[in-house]
Each structure stands twice: as structure tokens, then as C-alpha cells.
C-alpha positions as semicolon CSV with decimal commas, in nm:
position;residue;x (nm);y (nm);z (nm)
1;M;-9,673;-1,476;-3,176
2;K;-9,844;-1,776;-3,015
3;V;-9,528;-1,843;-2,814
4;I;-9,515;-1,480;-2,697
5;N;-9,885;-1,484;-2,603
6;K;-9,837;-1,802;-2,403
7;Y;-9,527;-1,666;-2,229
8;I;-9,696;-1,337;-2,132
9;A;-10,007;-1,524;-2,013
10;L;-9,805;-1,761;-1,793
11;Q;-9,604;-1,479;-1,638
12;M;-9,912;-1,271;-1,569
13;L;-10,111;-1,562;-1,428
14;K;-9,824;-1,654;-1,200
15;S;-9,780;-1,296;-1,073
16;T;-10,156;-1,242;-1,034
17;S;-10,193;-1,570;-0,842
18;I;-9,914;-1,470;-0,603
19;A;-10,064;-1,122;-0,557
20;L;-10,411;-1,267;-0,500
21;L;-10,280;-1,519;-0,248
22;F;-10,099;-1,241;-0,061
23;L;-10,401;-1,008;-0,057
24;L;-10,640;-1,289;0,036
25;S;-10,414;-1,402;0,321
26;L;-10,387;-1,045;0,447
27;A;-10,765;-0,993;0,434
28;L;-10,836;-1,321;0,614
29;L;-10,569;-1,244;0,876
30;I;-10,732;-0,909;0,950
31;T;-11,073;-1,078;0,973
32;F;-10,929;-1,350;1,197
33;T;-10,795;-1,082;1,433
34;D;-11,138;-0,918;1,446
35;E;-11,316;-1,249;1,507
36;L;-11,091;-1,329;1,804
37;G;-11,286;-1,062;1,992
38;D;-11,590;-1,291;1,975
39;L;-11,397;-1,606;2,072
40;G;-11,576;-1,801;2,344
41;E;-11,910;-1,630;2,289
42;G;-12,161;-1,914;2,293
43;Q;-12,009;-2,203;2,098
44;Y;-11,798;-1,974;1,878
45;G;-11,452;-2,130;1,911
46;L;-11,139;-2,148;1,697
47;L;-11,283;-2,424;1,478
48;Q;-11,589;-2,214;1,400
49;I;-11,370;-1,909;1,327
50;F;-11,161;-2,107;1,075
51;Q;-11,480;-2,244;0,916
52;Y;-11,613;-1,889;0,893
53;L;-11,291;-1,768;0,728
54;M;-11,306;-2,047;0,469
55;L;-11,667;-1,958;0,385
56;I;-11,599;-1,585;0,335
57;A;-11,285;-1,656;0,126
58;P;-11,481;-1,671;-0,206
59;R;-11,626;-1,326;-0,141
60;N;-11,279;-1,187;-0,064
61;F;-11,144;-1,366;-0,373
62;Y;-11,397;-1,187;-0,592
63;E;-11,350;-0,846;-0,429
64;L;-10,969;-0,861;-0,443
65;M;-10,937;-0,989;-0,801
66;P;-10,914;-0,642;-0,967
67;A;-10,637;-0,532;-0,729
68;A;-10,457;-0,864;-0,779
69;A;-10,482;-0,824;-1,159
70;L;-10,334;-0,475;-1,132
71;L;-10,046;-0,595;-0,915
72;G;-9,995;-0,900;-1,137
73;G;-9,973;-0,681;-1,445
74;L;-9,728;-0,439;-1,286
75;I;-9,506;-0,715;-1,149
76;S;-9,501;-0,946;-1,451
77;L;-9,479;-0,686;-1,727
78;G;-9,249;-0,471;-1,513
79;G;-9,020;-0,768;-1,459
80;M;-9,008;-0,832;-1,832
81;A;-8,927;-0,463;-1,889
82;N;-8,645;-0,474;-1,634
83;N;-8,502;-0,784;-1,804
84;F;-8,531;-0,613;-2,145
85;E;-8,768;-0,887;-2,263
86;L;-9,023;-0,629;-2,380
87;T;-8,747;-0,447;-2,563
88;A;-8,649;-0,771;-2,736
89;M;-9,013;-0,831;-2,831
90;R;-9,038;-0,484;-2,981
91;A;-8,711;-0,538;-3,171
92;A;-8,853;-0,864;-3,310
93;G;-9,139;-0,667;-3,465
94;I;-9,406;-0,718;-3,199
95;S;-9,603;-0,397;-3,151
96;R;-9,725;-0,243;-2,827
97;F;-10,079;-0,319;-2,935
98;Q;-9,999;-0,691;-2,961
99;I;-9,843;-0,690;-2,614
100;I;-10,147;-0,509;-2,473
101;T;-10,381;-0,756;-2,646
102;A;-10,189;-1,050;-2,498
103;A;-10,227;-0,896;-2,150
104;L;-10,598;-0,831;-2,198
105;R;-10,657;-1,194;-2,298
106;V;-10,539;-1,291;-1,952
107;G;-10,774;-1,027;-1,811
108;V;-11,070;-1,185;-1,992
109;L;-10,986;-1,522;-1,835
110;L;-10,961;-1,365;-1,488
111;M;-11,286;-1,180;-1,551
112;L;-11,474;-1,502;-1,633
113;V;-11,335;-1,680;-1,325
114;S;-11,429;-1,383;-1,106
115;L;-11,780;-1,370;-1,253
116;L;-11,841;-1,742;-1,191
117;V;-11,722;-1,715;-0,830
118;S;-11,932;-1,404;-0,759
119;E;-12,247;-1,549;-0,913
120;F;-12,244;-1,914;-0,805
121;V;-12,002;-1,958;-0,514
122;A;-11,963;-1,641;-0,307
123;P;-12,334;-1,565;-0,227
124;R;-12,406;-1,917;-0,101
125;A;-12,081;-1,933;0,095
126;E;-12,145;-1,588;0,246
127;Q;-12,492;-1,691;0,356
128;A;-12,358;-2,012;0,509
129;A;-12,087;-1,812;0,689
130;Q;-12,339;-1,575;0,849
131;L;-12,564;-1,863;0,956
132;L;-12,266;-2,051;1,103
133;K;-12,157;-1,748;1,304
134;F;-12,509;-1,671;1,422
135;S;-12,580;-2,030;1,529
136;A;-12,250;-2,065;1,716
137;K;-12,263;-1,730;1,897
138;N;-12,630;-1,747;1,995
139;E;-12,639;-2,124;2,055
140;Q;-12,946;-2,144;1,833
141;I;-13,009;-2,372;1,538
142;A;-13,041;-2,165;1,220
143;L;-13,087;-2,290;0,866
144;R;-13,162;-2,136;0,527
145;T;-13,358;-2,370;0,301
146;S;-13,583;-2,350;-0,004
147;H;-13,871;-2,316;0,246
148;G;-13,727;-2,001;0,404
149;F;-13,520;-1,926;0,713
150;W;-13,555;-2,155;1,014
151;T;-13,435;-2,094;1,369
152;R;-13,493;-2,261;1,702
153;D;-13,486;-2,118;2,054
154;K;-13,545;-2,393;2,311
155;N;-13,894;-2,528;2,237
156;V;-13,992;-2,256;1,990
157;Y;-13,937;-2,298;1,614
158;L;-13,957;-1,998;1,383
159;N;-13,994;-2,008;1,005
160;I;-13,965;-1,690;0,794
161;R;-14,034;-1,727;0,423
162;E;-13,929;-1,373;0,324
163;I;-13,694;-1,129;0,502
164;L;-13,720;-0,781;0,349
165;N;-13,493;-0,624;0,610
166;S;-13,416;-0,659;0,979
167;S;-13,750;-0,504;1,082
168;E;-13,990;-0,629;0,813
169;L;-14,079;-0,995;0,762
170;H;-14,337;-1,172;0,546
171;D;-14,507;-1,512;0,582
172;V;-14,399;-1,593;0,940
173;S;-14,483;-1,918;1,122
174;I;-14,416;-1,986;1,492
175;Y;-14,437;-2,336;1,642
176;E;-14,414;-2,397;2,017
177;M;-14,351;-2,755;2,133
178;T;-14,388;-2,922;2,469
179;D;-14,102;-3,099;2,646
180;D;-14,210;-3,432;2,495
181;N;-14,193;-3,282;2,139
182;T;-14,566;-3,250;2,078
183;M;-14,701;-2,928;1,935
184;K;-14,858;-2,691;2,185
185;F;-14,965;-2,416;1,945
186;S;-14,879;-2,265;1,609
187;T;-14,911;-1,906;1,490
188;H;-14,898;-1,778;1,135
189;A;-14,870;-1,410;1,041
190;D;-14,881;-1,260;0,694
191;E;-14,643;-0,983;0,799
192;A;-14,431;-0,884;1,099
193;H;-14,298;-0,531;1,164
194;Y;-14,059;-0,429;1,444
195;I;-14,209;-0,116;1,603
196;N;-14,120;0,035;1,943
197;K;-13,911;-0,268;2,044
198;Q;-14,199;-0,507;1,973
199;W;-14,304;-0,719;1,678
200;Q;-14,644;-0,629;1,541
201;L;-14,796;-0,926;1,360
202;S;-15,056;-0,867;1,090
203;G;-15,305;-1,120;0,953
204;V;-15,261;-1,358;1,246
205;K;-15,403;-1,710;1,262
206;K;-15,337;-1,899;1,587
207;T;-15,398;-2,271;1,638
208;T;-15,399;-2,412;1,993
209;I;-15,378;-2,789;2,032
210;N;-15,543;-2,932;2,344
211;K;-15,580;-3,293;2,449
212;N;-15,928;-3,335;2,305
213;S;-15,968;-3,039;2,070
214;V;-15,803;-2,792;1,837
215;D;-15,893;-2,425;1,870
216;V;-15,836;-2,179;1,586
217;S;-15,853;-1,802;1,626
218;T;-15,775;-1,513;1,397
219;S;-15,697;-1,145;1,448
220;D;-15,595;-0,851;1,236
221;S;-15,292;-0,774;1,450
222;E;-15,109;-0,894;1,756
223;L;-14,805;-0,776;1,951
224;M;-14,522;-1,015;2,034
225;G;-14,213;-0,890;2,214
226;S;-13,986;-1,194;2,191
227;L;-14,021;-1,307;1,831
228;L;-13,664;-1,245;1,714
229;D;-13,393;-0,987;1,783
230;P;-13,363;-0,753;1,477
231;E;-12,986;-0,730;1,537
232;I;-12,966;-1,102;1,466
233;L;-13,146;-1,047;1,135
234;D;-12,890;-0,780;1,046
235;V;-12,625;-1,050;1,075
236;I;-12,823;-1,313;0,885
237;V;-12,936;-1,098;0,593
238;V;-12,669;-1,088;0,323
239;K;-12,569;-0,734;0,223
240;P;-12,686;-0,620;-0,123
241;E;-12,335;-0,607;-0,270
242;R;-12,282;-0,971;-0,173
243;L;-12,589;-1,113;-0,343
244;S;-12,571;-1,273;-0,687
245;I;-12,660;-1,071;-0,997
246;S;-12,978;-1,273;-1,049
247;G;-13,073;-1,235;-0,681
248;L;-13,021;-0,859;-0,691
249;A;-13,216;-0,824;-1,016
250;S;-13,511;-1,016;-0,867
251;Y;-13,505;-0,809;-0,549
252;V;-13,489;-0,479;-0,741
253;S;-13,789;-0,591;-0,947
254;F;-13,976;-0,686;-0,628
255;L;-13,909;-0,347;-0,465
256;E;-14,009;-0,150;-0,773
257;N;-14,330;-0,351;-0,816
258;N;-14,420;-0,272;-0,455
259;G;-14,341;0,098;-0,483
260;Q;-14,035;0,086;-0,255
261;D;-13,702;0,267;-0,293
262;A;-13,461;0,040;-0,480
263;D;-13,177;0,289;-0,551
264;K;-12,932;0,125;-0,308
265;F;-12,990;-0,212;-0,468
266;I;-12,966;-0,072;-0,822
267;V;-12,624;0,071;-0,730
268;A;-12,522;-0,271;-0,595
269;L;-12,652;-0,444;-0,909
270;T;-12,468;-0,200;-1,139
271;N;-12,148;-0,251;-0,941
272;K;-12,193;-0,626;-0,973
273;L;-12,231;-0,603;-1,350
274;I;-11,934;-0,369;-1,388
275;R;-11,698;-0,534;-1,138
276;P;-11,564;-0,808;-1,370
277;F;-11,476;-0,545;-1,634
278;V;-11,282;-0,351;-1,369
279;I;-11,020;-0,627;-1,400
280;L;-10,958;-0,527;-1,763
281;V;-10,942;-0,159;-1,666
282;M;-10,687;-0,235;-1,392
283;L;-10,469;-0,412;-1,649
284;L;-10,503;-0,115;-1,885
285;I;-10,398;0,118;-1,602
286;S;-10,087;-0,093;-1,533
287;I;-9,967;-0,088;-1,894
288;P;-9,852;0,279;-1,915
289;F;-9,644;0,230;-1,600
290;V;-9,456;-0,050;-1,779
291;L;-9,454;0,025;-2,151
292;G;-9,436;0,400;-2,111
293;V;-9,089;0,400;-1,953
294;Q;-8,758;0,241;-2,042
295;R;-8,728;0,060;-1,710
296;A;-9,020;-0,005;-1,479
297;G;-8,846;0,037;-1,144
298;S;-8,821;-0,199;-0,848
299;I;-9,079;-0,456;-0,745
300;G;-9,143;-0,259;-0,426
301;T;-9,224;0,055;-0,626
302;R;-9,461;-0,134;-0,853
303;I;-9,639;-0,295;-0,555
304;L;-9,677;0,047;-0,388
305;I;-9,818;0,199;-0,708
306;G;-10,059;-0,090;-0,757
307;T;-10,177;-0,078;-0,396
308;L;-10,239;0,297;-0,403
309;I;-10,430;0,277;-0,732
310;G;-10,637;-0,022;-0,620
311;V;-10,727;0,129;-0,281
312;G;-10,796;0,469;-0,438
313;F;-11,029;0,323;-0,699
314;N;-11,225;0,122;-0,441
315;L;-11,267;0,429;-0,217
316;I;-11,385;0,649;-0,506
317;D;-11,615;0,372;-0,631
318;R;-11,786;0,337;-0,291
319;L;-11,799;0,714;-0,245
320;F;-11,975;0,782;-0,574
321;G;-12,231;0,506;-0,511
322;N;-12,320;0,647;-0,169
323;I;-12,330;1,004;-0,301
324;G;-12,565;0,897;-0,578
325;V;-12,810;0,743;-0,329
326;L;-12,779;1,038;-0,088
327;Y;-12,839;1,316;-0,342
328;G;-13,089;1,136;-0,563
329;L;-12,863;1,094;-0,866
330;S;-12,926;0,820;-1,118
331;P;-12,799;0,506;-0,941
332;V;-12,670;0,358;-1,268
333;F;-12,476;0,678;-1,345
334;A;-12,334;0,707;-0,991
335;A;-12,218;0,345;-0,990
336;S;-12,074;0,358;-1,343
337;L;-11,891;0,692;-1,330
338;P;-11,568;0,578;-1,151
339;F;-11,536;0,284;-1,392
340;L;-11,593;0,502;-1,699
341;L;-11,343;0,765;-1,577
342;A;-11,079;0,498;-1,509
343;L;-11,141;0,341;-1,850
344;A;-11,119;0,677;-2,031
345;G;-10,805;0,776;-1,838
346;S;-10,626;0,448;-1,911
347;I;-10,712;0,457;-2,283
348;F;-10,603;0,823;-2,307
349;T;-10,270;0,745;-2,137
350;I;-10,202;0,445;-2,360
351;R;-10,274;0,653;-2,673
352;R;-10,037;0,923;-2,548
353;M;-9,754;0,666;-2,532
354;D;-9,737;0,671;-2,911
């Protein structure tokens, strides 16, 4: 049985790798075509576009893994069915359950790889990609560090320690320099809110540096029209579904502790926790199409079936999450329902094969 397990694993890994490479190439090609519309804007050239594509590749890798696992299962197991290898295995006394278990072992390996990429690689790469694109297009220096987000516009340096959304900032510092790189003044605000096309600063402390003195003034609020374009923050801020599990959990806790609506982020967190297990469900879905018939059909048919199932599941998954937020359903229930239905359907179909 060890030989059979190894053979099935190698065939499935090979087919899944090919499917993943194809899907990843297609996704990056579509993104490349879209990014060409911004070519030449600021310093955003071909080199920057290719760097951007390389940085978003881990996120695409993670998102496409379930579909690739489904296609890999259909192609590899279907190929073995067409070559009567599965029939030979059954004749040698290997049960369907053992074949399914061998396939799911590969799924567990893919699940662990996907989880590691989504938790430790994709969020950082996604953040770097957005900063790269922003800096190149706007010809501004932008950097995310452990001390917050930094950006520079000519002689003005801006530091934001906490970005809640594109119109609400916390712990903001503004430094204006002279042409000879000496500080002219600095302003610190506890909060900044974008209201009526202006930034309203709260808890403001302003320090003005003169030749012979330093003047400090404070105010409860102050209006500033040219702090930062909120549309730029929309680009910089990583979307909830692209944060790490730990980052999402911390942000959900922060929102709940401050009495803010966290449903959208709870849906994203639930999807993040479930997503690796979707790989196993996709493999379970592929099995009845292979083991439930005498011959599995052509490769083209299997690819079409896998694509339709993968696209359909993703659409339903996104739809239920949005419906849950819109109609006030439990975010955990709304995010989990498509996965649970797919799992129940695949198990029911496999049991019916007997």
C-alpha cells in the first residue's frame, strides 16, 4: 500500500502543480493587462509592473490553491481511471476508501503549504506590492515600518501609527522641513477624520522652530485640507481578506472593544480559517467524478468540470458572506455555510457510490 500511496501522491502533486502554474499564469496575465493602463503614470514602468506581479503572486497562489487541487484531482485520478490503473488497484484488493485516503493525504500537505503562505508570506508581500505601486505612481516615498506608515511629499513627512480606514487615522505626526533639511515645524494629532473634503485633526500639538526659540501650541481641533488623499489610503490599506489570521483576529478584537461593527472582518476571518480546509473539500468533490464512473472522460471535460465547480463555489462563497453582512446574519454562519454545504454534498455523493 505504501507504493500505491506514493504513486497516487506523486501523480496528484504533479497534476496540481501544473494546474496551479496554469491558473497563476492566467491570473497574473490578466493583472498585467490591467496594469498596462497605468503604465507611464509617475514612475510606474514595466519594471515596477513586473515587481508588482511578483509581490501579488503569493496571494494569488493561496487563493487559487483550492481550484488547482480540484483540477489536479480530476486530471490525475481521471487519468488513472482512463488507463484502468484504478481498476487494477481495486482488483488487487485496494478499496475505494484507501484510494480516497491516499488522495486526502495529498490534500493535507497542500493545505499546510497554503496556510503557511497565507499567514506568513502573502500579507507582507501584498502590503509591499501596494506600497510599491503607490510610491511609483504618485512619485512619493512610502514605507511601512514597525513605527507606522511613512510617506513624503516634497519637504513634508507624514507618519501615521494606526490606519483604521481611508478616512480615520490615529496618532498622526507631520514634519515640515526647509530646503536645507532643517525642521520648520512639527504637528502631532491624536486623531484625524476626513470630513467634507478636509482633514479634521483632534488633540493637536504644534511645535514651531524659529532661529532663537521654539514655540509650542495646542488646540482641540484643527482643519487641514492637504494632509493626504483618502483614495491613496484605499490603495495602501490591505483588504480584510488579505490580512493574516493573527492580524484579522487582533483587528476584530480592537473593533469590538471600541464598540465598532466588526461583522465584515469576522466574515473575512472565518473565511481565512476555513479556506485551507476547502482544499480537502475540493478533492472530495472530484472523487465521485472519477471513482463513480467506469471511465472519467477526456482531459478537456475534466478541466471544464473543475473550472465550473471552482468558479461556482467562489461566487457562492462571496455571495453568502456579503448577504450575511447586509442582512445582519451571524457572520460565522454566513461565511461557513457554503463550505458546510459543499462538504455535506461531497460526503453524501461518495457514500452513494457504494
